[in-house]
N, C-alpha and C positions, 0 to 999 in steps of 0.2 A: 405690617403691623397696624392695627387700628387703635390709635391712641389720640387722646385730646392733648393738645400742646398749647401752653401759654408762656409768653415771654413777659417777665415781670421786672421792670427796672427797680434798682434800689440805690439809696444814697449812703446808707450806713456802712460801716466797715464789714468786710467779709465775715469775720469771726462772729460778730453780733448777729448777722442775718443767719448764718449757718447754725449757731446755737439756738436761735429762736425756732427755726424750721425743725430741728431735731427734737426740741422740747414739745412743740406742737404735735408733731406726728406721733411721738411716743405717748403723749397724753391722750391722743385719740385712739390708742390701741394698736398702732402700726409698729412693726419691728423690721429691722434691716435684714434683707435676705439677698442671696445671689439668685438671680432669675436669668437663666440662659446666658450667663457670662456678664450680666449687668448688675450693679448694686442698686437695689430698689427698696422701697418701703412697702410692706405687704400687711394686709389685715384679712383675716378669715381663712377658712380651710376649704371652702367649697362644698362642705357636707350639707349645711343648712342654709347658707347664704352664699352669694357670689363672692369670690375673692376680689379684693380691692387693691390696686397697685398705684403707687406714686413714685416716679423717678425724678430726682432733683439734680440738675446740672447748673454749675455756676460759670458765668463768663465774667469779664472784668466789671461790668456794670449792670448785669441782669441775672436773674434766676430763671432758668427754663424748667417749667413743670410739665411733666407728662403724666397723664392719668388714664387708667383703663380698668375695666372689670373683666372677670373671666369666670364663667360658671363651669362646674364640673368637680371632679374629685381630685384633690391634691394637685400635682403638676401635670396630670393627664386630663385636664379639663378641656373645655371648648376653646374656641379662638378668642383672642383679645377683642374687646368691644370698646370703642370710644364712648364718650358720654352723651352721644346723640342717639336718637331713635327710640322706639318703644320697647324693644326686646330688653328685658332686664331693667325696666325703667326705675324701679324703686331703688336698687343699689346704685344705679347711675346718678339719680337725684341726690342721694346721700353723699356720694363722693364728690359730685359737683359743688354741693354746698360747702363741704370741707375745703375744696380747692378755692372757692370764692373767699372764704374766711382767711385762708393762708395768704392768698394774693393781696387782700386788703391790708393785712398787717405788714407784709413785706414792703408794700408801697409806702406805708406810713413810718417805717423805721428811719 
């Protein structure tokens, strides 16, 4: 799996952080989906733009964010692509900017 991974420490209580993450991702057009047995946030269908994915995991004192894009049709698209490299650079940059914004807010909670 080619995914970008970020570990983001937080000081607020779990519920506050989780609620913020859900509001942020919903507001950005993501919806929760099952992806190969994992609960992830997904945006896009792959028809006109690459599908964007964010997986959120909580530990006792940090949020682990995984992000990747996938080009193709529906669930039969291409391989997962992390947010580095030039292939698919436009959707990667958009998703990386969202990830930066989410990380910044989590750190400040």
